[in-house]
MIKOL-955501 format. One record per residue (C-alpha): residue in three letters; x, y, z; residue number from 1. Coordinates in pm, whole numbers. Layout:
<rs>
R   resn        u        v        w   resi
R    ALA        X        Y        Z    NUM
...
</rs>
This chain:
<rs>
R   resn        u        v        w   resi
R    MET      819     2255    -1876      1
R    LYS      873     2081    -1550      2
R    ARG      518     2051    -1462      3
R    LEU      392     1960    -1821      4
R    TRP      666     1641    -1783      5
R    ASN      564     1540    -1426      6
R    TYR      216     1534    -1588      7
R    LEU      297     1302    -1884      8
R    VAL      507     1097    -1670      9
R    THR      247     1023    -1418     10
R    ILE      -24      954    -1656     11
R    GLY     -223      681    -1490     12
R    ILE     -102      671    -1164     13
R    ASP     -317      782     -862     14
R    GLU     -329      712     -482     15
R    TYR     -489      394     -565     16
R    THR     -199      244     -807     17
R    PRO        8      -45     -606     18
R    ALA      357       93     -521     19
R    ALA      525     -203     -692     20
R    GLU      347      -82    -1050     21
R    THR      434      294    -1018     22
R    ARG      836      274    -1132     23
R    TYR      736       63    -1471     24
R    ILE      449      323    -1569     25
R    SER      641      656    -1493     26
R    PHE      918      449    -1697     27
R    LEU      719      371    -2041     28
R    ASN      509      712    -2037     29
R    ALA      867      886    -2007     30
R    ILE     1034      655    -2322     31
R    VAL      695      721    -2476     32
R    VAL      737     1108    -2467     33
R    LEU     1111     1136    -2538     34
R    VAL     1009      893    -2855     35
R    MET      752     1182    -2937     36
R    VAL      992     1444    -2911     37
R    LEU     1222     1285    -3148     38
R    ILE      956     1226    -3401     39
R    VAL      849     1587    -3371     40
R    GLN     1186     1689    -3416     41
R    ASN     1256     1472    -3751     42
R    LEU      920     1575    -3863     43
R    GLY     1039     1922    -3786     44
R    LEU     1374     1821    -4023     45
R    CYS     1143     1697    -4316     46
R    PHE      955     2021    -4342     47
R    LYS     1254     2249    -4313     48
R    TYR     1423     2009    -4590     49
R    ARG     1090     1991    -4806     50
R    VAL     1095     1625    -4796     51
R    THR      760     1505    -4840     52
R    GLY      594     1178    -4894     53
R    LEU      663      873    -4762     54
R    GLN      871      931    -4497     55
R    THR      709     1215    -4350     56
R    LEU      349     1010    -4329     57
R    MET      533      752    -4195     58
R    PHE      651      977    -3910     59
R    LEU      317     1117    -3852     60
R    ALA      162      777    -3855     61
R    HIS      363      639    -3600     62
R    GLY      320      962    -3409     63
R    LEU      -21      876    -3337     64
R    VAL       77      528    -3242     65
R    ILE      286      569    -3012     66
R    GLY       63      841    -2842     67
R    ILE     -189      604    -2783     68
R    ILE       46      433    -2532     69
R    LEU      -55      725    -2311     70
R    LEU     -426      670    -2364     71
R    TRP     -346      296    -2231     72
R    SER     -169      419    -1980     73
R    LYS     -481      675    -1867     74
R    LEU     -743      398    -1891     75
R    LYS     -491      182    -1663     76
R    GLN     -418      -97    -1916     77
R    PHE      -68      -98    -1859     78
R    LEU        7     -452    -1972     79
R    LEU     -172     -371    -2287     80
R    GLY       37      -21    -2339     81
R    ARG      384     -224    -2269     82
R    VAL      328     -481    -2510     83
R    TRP      200     -228    -2753     84
R    PHE      532      -36    -2725     85
R    GLY      737     -400    -2748     86
R    VAL      567     -470    -3084     87
R    TRP      545      -76    -3212     88
R    ALA      900       -1    -3143     89
R    PRO     1068     -276    -3323     90
R    ALA      839     -243    -3595     91
R    PHE      927      137    -3634     92
R    LEU     1286       88    -3627     93
R    THR     1296     -208    -3901     94
R    SER     1071       17    -4115     95
R    TYR     1298      339    -4124     96
R    GLN     1585       74    -4190     97
R    VAL     1447     -115    -4453     98
R    THR     1311      252    -4601     99
R    MET     1630      486    -4536    100
R    GLY     1912      253    -4618    101
R    SER     2116       24    -4447    102
R    PHE     2410      323    -4376    103
R    SER     2132      517    -4160    104
R    ARG     2177      256    -3893    105
R    TRP     1823      296    -3719    106
R    ASP     1916     -102    -3667    107
R    VAL     2113       11    -3330    108
R    PHE     1795      112    -3179    109
R    LEU     1654     -218    -3213    110
R    VAL     1890     -353    -2918    111
R    VAL     1806      -72    -2749    112
R    CYS     1452     -175    -2767    113
R    VAL     1564     -504    -2624    114
R    PHE     1711     -366    -2319    115
R    LEU     1438     -134    -2265    116
R    ASN     1185     -383    -2198    117
R    PHE     1359     -538    -1898    118
R    PHE     1248     -227    -1754    119
R    MET      931     -175    -1863    120
R    PHE      761     -510    -1731    121
R    PRO      732     -608    -1352    122
R    VAL      880     -931    -1246    123
R    TRP      490    -1097    -1257    124
R    GLN      467    -1030    -1644    125
R    ARG      777    -1157    -1713    126
R    LYS      638    -1398    -1992    127
R    TRP      522    -1102    -2193    128
R    MET      873     -918    -2138    129
R    TRP     1027    -1212    -2301    130
R    LEU      804    -1206    -2575    131
R    CYS      869     -895    -2670    132
R    VAL     1234     -932    -2623    133
R    ALA     1257    -1235    -2865    134
R    TYR     1001     -978    -3122    135
R    ALA     1269     -723    -3072    136
R    SER     1553     -967    -3158    137
R    ALA     1359    -1126    -3485    138
R    CYS     1344     -777    -3603    139
R    PHE     1685     -682    -3544    140
R    PHE     1837    -1021    -3724    141
R    GLY     1569     -976    -4000    142
R    VAL     1727     -631    -4065    143
R    ALA     2084     -747    -4092    144
R    LEU     1952     -987    -4366    145
R    VAL     1711     -738    -4599    146
R    ALA     1901     -471    -4559    147
R    HIS     2311     -615    -4554    148
R    VAL     2569     -321    -4498    149
R    PRO     2857     -415    -4831    150
R    PRO     3159     -538    -4726    151
R    TYR     3405     -257    -4732    152
R    GLY     3765     -255    -4626    153
R    VAL     4118     -273    -4733    154
R    LEU     4178     -635    -4638    155
R    HIS     3907     -707    -4958    156
R    LEU     3845    -1040    -4725    157
R    PRO     3599    -1333    -4918    158
R    MET     3271    -1261    -4872    159
R    PRO     3214    -1603    -4644    160
R    PHE     3400    -1442    -4396    161
R    ILE     3288    -1110    -4391    162
R    ALA     2943    -1252    -4334    163
R    ILE     3032    -1475    -4099    164
R    GLU     3204    -1197    -3908    165
R    THR     2908     -976    -3942    166
R    SER     2648    -1234    -3821    167
R    GLY     2948    -1305    -3521    168
R    ASN     2902     -931    -3423    169
R    LEU     2555     -909    -3447    170
R    ALA     2486    -1178    -3222    171
R    GLY     2749    -1094    -3000    172
R    PHE     2614     -716    -3002    173
R    LEU     2255     -871    -2920    174
R    PHE     2374    -1080    -2666    175
R    CYS     2555     -822    -2523    176
R    GLY     2214     -617    -2468    177
R    ILE     2028     -894    -2371    178
R    ALA     2263    -1014    -2070    179
R    MET     2300     -664    -1952    180
R    GLY     1920     -604    -1984    181
R    ALA     1872     -971    -1770    182
R    VAL     2110     -842    -1464    183
R    ALA     1967     -532    -1452    184
R    PHE     1612     -703    -1472    185
R    VAL     1718     -908    -1148    186
R    VAL     1908     -680     -963    187
R    ILE     1621     -410     -988    188
R    ASN     1349     -664     -908    189
R    ARG     1548     -794     -594    190
R    ALA     1625     -464     -483    191
R    GLU     1285     -357     -502    192
R    ARG     1175     -714     -333    193
R    SER     1356     -585      -58    194
R    LEU     1224     -295      -26    195
R    SER      856     -414      -52    196
R    ILE      914     -617      237    197
R    GLU     1077     -336      486    198
R    ARG      769     -118      346    199
R    ASP      512     -397      466    200
R    ARG      701     -416      815    201
R    SER      671      -46      805    202
R    GLU      311      -30      773    203
R    ARG      222     -312      987    204
R    LEU      454     -141     1292    205
R    LEU      216      184     1153    206
R    THR      -85      -29     1200    207
R    ASN       19     -140     1526    208
R    ILE       33      177     1650    209
R    LEU     -239      352     1477    210
R    PRO     -572      295     1316    211
R    GLY     -538      208      978    212
R    PRO     -722      465      848    213
R    ILE     -527      754     1057    214
R    ALA     -234      578      936    215
R    GLU     -327      614      556    216
R    ARG     -418     1018      657    217
R    LEU      -49     1055      826    218
R    LYS      123      881      523    219
R    HIS      -66     1119      265    220
R    SER      -21     1465      515    221
R    PRO      169     1522      785    222
R    ALA      -93     1774      915    223
R    THR     -244     1761     1249    224
R    ILE     -550     1485     1295    225
R    ALA     -791     1572     1525    226
R    ASP    -1182     1483     1452    227
R    ASP    -1539     1481     1643    228
R    PHE    -1713     1204     1709    229
R    GLU    -2068     1229     1817    230
R    GLU    -2136      871     1887    231
R    THR    -1948      645     2057    232
R    THR    -1893      404     2333    233
R    ILE    -1570      367     2522    234
R    LEU    -1502      102     2791    235
R    PHE    -1255       74     3079    236
R    ALA    -1145     -249     3208    237
R    ASP     -906     -300     3519    238
R    ILE     -776     -593     3688    239
R    ALA     -931     -564     4062    240
R    GLY     -631     -609     4351    241
R    PHE     -346     -618     4092    242
R    THR     -128     -352     4230    243
R    LYS     -112     -604     4549    244
R    TYR      -73     -908     4309    245
R    THR      281     -745     4174    246
R    GLU      428     -727     4520    247
R    THR      405    -1087     4544    248
R    VAL      573    -1215     4195    249
R    ALA      886    -1200     3942    250
R    PRO      835     -956     3674    251
R    THR      853    -1194     3413    252
R    GLN      561    -1391     3560    253
R    LEU      390    -1030     3600    254
R    ILE      445     -941     3222    255
R    THR      338    -1302     3118    256
R    LEU       14    -1259     3289    257
R    LEU      -77     -934     3158    258
R    ASN       27    -1042     2806    259
R    ALA     -212    -1307     2813    260
R    ILE     -512    -1148     2912    261
R    PHE     -468     -841     2703    262
R    THR     -394    -1069     2389    263
R    GLU     -744    -1189     2433    264
R    PHE     -851     -839     2479    265
R    ASP     -709     -779     2163    266
R    ASP     -856    -1051     1954    267
R    LEU    -1194     -929     2100    268
R    SER    -1164     -584     1957    269
R    ASP    -1089     -737     1607    270
R    LYS    -1369     -968     1666    271
R    TYR    -1630     -662     1755    272
R    GLN    -1447     -406     1520    273
R    ALA    -1321     -174     1814    274
R    GLU    -1014       40     1860    275
R    LYS     -777      -43     2131    276
R    ILE     -687      308     2245    277
R    LYS     -420      197     2483    278
R    THR     -326       24     2778    279
R    ILE     -217      172     3116    280
R    GLY      -30      -40     3379    281
R    ASP     -327     -271     3434    282
R    ALA     -612      -99     3280    283
R    TYR     -749     -160     2889    284
R    MET     -920      117     2726    285
R    VAL    -1127       48     2404    286
R    VAL    -1365      246     2179    287
R    SER    -1632      151     1909    288
R    GLY    -1709      405     1650    289
R    VAL    -1374      558     1618    290
R    PRO    -1174      641     1364    291
R    VAL    -1476      461     1167    292
R    ALA    -1870      597     1248    293
R    CYS    -2092      288     1325    294
R    GLY    -2454      274     1471    295
R    ASP    -2399      -15     1682    296
R    HIS    -2137      112     1885    297
R    ALA    -2301       37     2199    298
R    GLU    -2382     -299     2135    299
R    ARG    -2037     -387     1998    300
R    MET    -1863     -307     2332    301
R    ALA    -2132     -449     2549    302
R    ASP    -2077     -781     2352    303
R    MET    -1712     -726     2407    304
R    ALA    -1776     -670     2806    305
R    LEU    -1948     -981     2832    306
R    ASP    -1692    -1214     2624    307
R    MET    -1413     -993     2835    308
R    LEU    -1540    -1155     3155    309
R    GLN    -1557    -1524     2987    310
R    ALA    -1190    -1471     2879    311
R    VAL    -1094    -1369     3234    312
R    GLU    -1278    -1656     3367    313
R    ARG    -1086    -1928     3120    314
R    TYR     -771    -1777     3180    315
R    ASN     -832    -1879     3555    316
R    ARG     -944    -2189     3462    317
R    GLU     -598    -2269     3283    318
R    ALA     -366    -2100     3510    319
R    GLY     -525    -2167     3801    320
R    GLN     -583    -1792     3965    321
R    ALA     -882    -1608     4078    322
R    PHE     -867    -1280     3887    323
R    GLN    -1144    -1031     3851    324
R    ILE    -1201     -726     3610    325
R    ARG    -1395     -461     3640    326
R    VAL    -1553     -294     3297    327
R    GLY    -1717       36     3299    328
R    ILE    -1902      169     2961    329
R    HIS    -2041      510     2882    330
R    SER    -2137      636     2535    331
R    GLY    -2141      983     2447    332
R    PRO    -1925     1217     2213    333
R    VAL    -1521     1255     2169    334
R    ILE    -1262     1383     2022    335
R    ALA     -998     1205     1861    336
R    GLY     -657     1263     1722    337
R    VAL     -298     1207     1718    338
R    ILE      -62     1400     1941    339
R    GLY      313     1422     1967    340
R    LYS      630     1393     1741    341
R    LYS      778     1074     1934    342
R    LYS      638      782     2013    343
R    PHE      312      935     1909    344
R    ALA      -35      796     1991    345
R    TYR     -397      815     1894    346
R    ASP     -607      905     2205    347
R    LEU     -972     1038     2250    348
R    TRP    -1043     1331     2497    349
R    GLY    -1382     1454     2643    350
R    ASP    -1600     1427     2909    351
R    SER    -1731     1104     2800    352
R    VAL    -1394      968     2858    353
R    ASN    -1360     1045     3216    354
R    THR    -1740      892     3279    355
R    ALA    -1625      573     3110    356
R    ALA    -1340      563     3333    357
R    ARG    -1536      676     3646    358
R    MET    -1811      358     3566    359
R    GLU    -1478      127     3574    360
R    SER    -1309      286     3888    361
R    HIS    -1648      320     4085    362
R    GLY    -1761      -53     3951    363
R    ILE    -1793     -397     4098    364
R    PRO    -1524     -653     4061    365
R    GLY    -1670     -922     3811    366
R    GLU    -1972     -705     3695    367
R    ILE    -1991     -446     3386    368
R    GLN    -2089     -126     3497    369
R    VAL    -2277       95     3267    370
R    SER    -2395      479     3270    371
R    GLU    -2790      521     3185    372
R    THR    -2679      678     2867    373
R    THR    -2541      348     2740    374
R    TRP    -2838      154     2922    375
R    ALA    -3102      393     2766    376
R    LEU    -2916      257     2391    377
R    LEU    -2916     -109     2528    378
R    LYS    -3212     -149     2710    379
R    GLY    -3447     -378     2541    380
R    LYS    -3159     -579     2420    381
R    TYR    -2955     -669     2694    382
R    ARG    -3018     -764     3068    383
R    PHE    -2954     -502     3325    384
R    GLU    -2954     -500     3718    385
R    GLU    -3018     -137     3838    386
R    ARG    -2779      -62     4091    387
R    GLY    -2917      257     4157    388
R    MET    -2773      622     4238    389
R    VAL    -2403      589     4291    390
R    GLU    -2154      898     4426    391
R    VAL    -1879      959     4119    392
R    LYS    -1553     1151     4186    393
R    GLY    -1595     1465     3972    394
R    LYS    -1979     1408     3842    395
R    GLY    -2169     1361     4154    396
R    MET    -2475     1121     4165    397
R    MET    -2506      875     3880    398
R    ARG    -2797      644     3793    399
R    VAL    -2585      343     3669    400
R    PHE    -2672      -30     3585    401
R    LEU    -2512     -368     3566    402
R    LEU    -2488     -555     3251    403
R    LYS    -2584     -890     3315    404
R    GLY    -2622    -1051     2952    405
R    LYS    -2821    -1041     2635    406
</rs>
């Protein structure tokens, strides 16, 4: 039964449904299911006591009419479903009050309908909400006029007094329903707006720590994330002579300098749709082809590296400095994943990462050194200067090239 209930109240909700819409969909679905249960119960009473004819047909008709709302939810026509309920429910209650007599007091549920409208419609559909509230209110007063309750009582008050008092009580009852609903509407939407702001802030923080696709996967499943990528290009950049520079400046000036340069690099990674992995001291690591594979990963890293040299030159002119960066690039397969429970990070592993790091550490200040693998992917599109065979720690002799431009 619980599984059936969860299925019915979540009809129309999937992973693409906006979070701000979910509560309203579930609420309307739940109300529809409860009303259908009430209709089935009354149908059972009709058959038990052999009540047939107009009333039974009306129950059957209304059961089908309200069931259509679940179809609208399935088709994601949520506004249509809300307006459908806002029109159907007062019409249903009005017809039964008139058919079964004033003592059945179905008109009391008309005030409930007014109240429910404030919980069915999100704030961006408030115009439709107020139209449904006005319609239900009109039905409420219409029932009071058509099916008037005779003025019984021991005081035998005159009819004009009874009529005025009845109208005042009805208006007061309706006003209480509208007032409570409006207050609830304002309070709930204010709370949801605050929650939405906090949720957006948390998501921005998460996407600043992790790549967007990885953050989405972690939100939906806490399982370990580890992926193989066969075609990637990794770039390492390091500020030459920075260790000695740190001994001569104040900490604030040092952080300001690094932030200025690395912010430029961050903008370039966004420009070339590359993924910044981390900074290690004054070293900057970025990759293309992870976590979303792409065919032009080498070209993106080559263009970014050339722009990084220009960014440092521009900073030197503006700040009166003479910094140079070493850039190393290598292409190859990597393993990418998320490690740790606290201060977790998205990182890369594999021989390709080590080789890219060696291209940088064995490079030349102010130059972009690439491996033969990356050169093979870029030759014909970019200008290179062959540096020849270089002894690389842990790798032996490697043929390397200096990227000069397009």
